[in-house]
N, C-alpha and C positions, 0 to 999 in steps of 0.2 A: 346408276341403275342398269342392270344387265338387259341388253337387247338382242333380239334375233336378227334384226335388220335395221339398216339405217338408210332412210331416204332423203337425199339432198335436193331441196327445192328452193336453194337460195338464188335469189334474182328473179324468181318466177312470181307473177302477179296473179290474183284471183281470177279464175277458179283452179289454176294449175296445181298449186300444193294439194288441194283436196283430190283432184283427179289423180295425181301421181300416188297419193297415199292410199287411195281406194284400190288402185291398180296392184300396188305392192301388197296390201293386206289381203287381198284374194289369193295371193299365193302363200300365205301362212297358214298354219293349224291353229285350232282353237287353244287359247291360252298362251301363245306367243306374243312377244312384244316388239313393236316397231318404234323406232325413233325417227321422227320427222324434223328436219331442219328447214327453217323458212325465215326470209328476211321481210316478208309481207306482214305489216302491222295488222291488216285485216284478218289475217289467219287466226288470230287469237278467238275472235268471235266465230269464225268459220269452222274451227275445229271443235269447239264447244257444241255448235249446233249440229254438226256432222255426227258426232259420237252418240248425240241423243237421238238422231233419227235412225241410225244404224244399230243401236243397241251395244255398240263396242264401248270399252271402258277407257276413259282418258285418265291414266294414272298420274300424270303430272305435265307441268308447263313450267319451264325456265327461259329466262332472257338474259343473254350476255352479249354485250357489245352489239346489239341490233339484231342478234341472231335468236330466233324463238326455236326451243326444242320441245317437242311435243312427244309424249310417250303413251302410246295407244296399245291397249291389249285386245287382241281379237277374241270375241266371245263365241 
């Protein structure tokens, strides 16, 4: 998936992946896509709840060797 920005939050625990993602997303224009990398298992639920609260779009989630990749589109 083509992304406009990659945010690496590996090794960070809740709530830091969401905090870093929010800060990064604020700098993007509507329609741009951000990829967030996280090793926090709790971030799966956190990102699903966060995009519902903020009305952004979670385009996808992948997990590879303990690294979660979230693709968030700014609305």
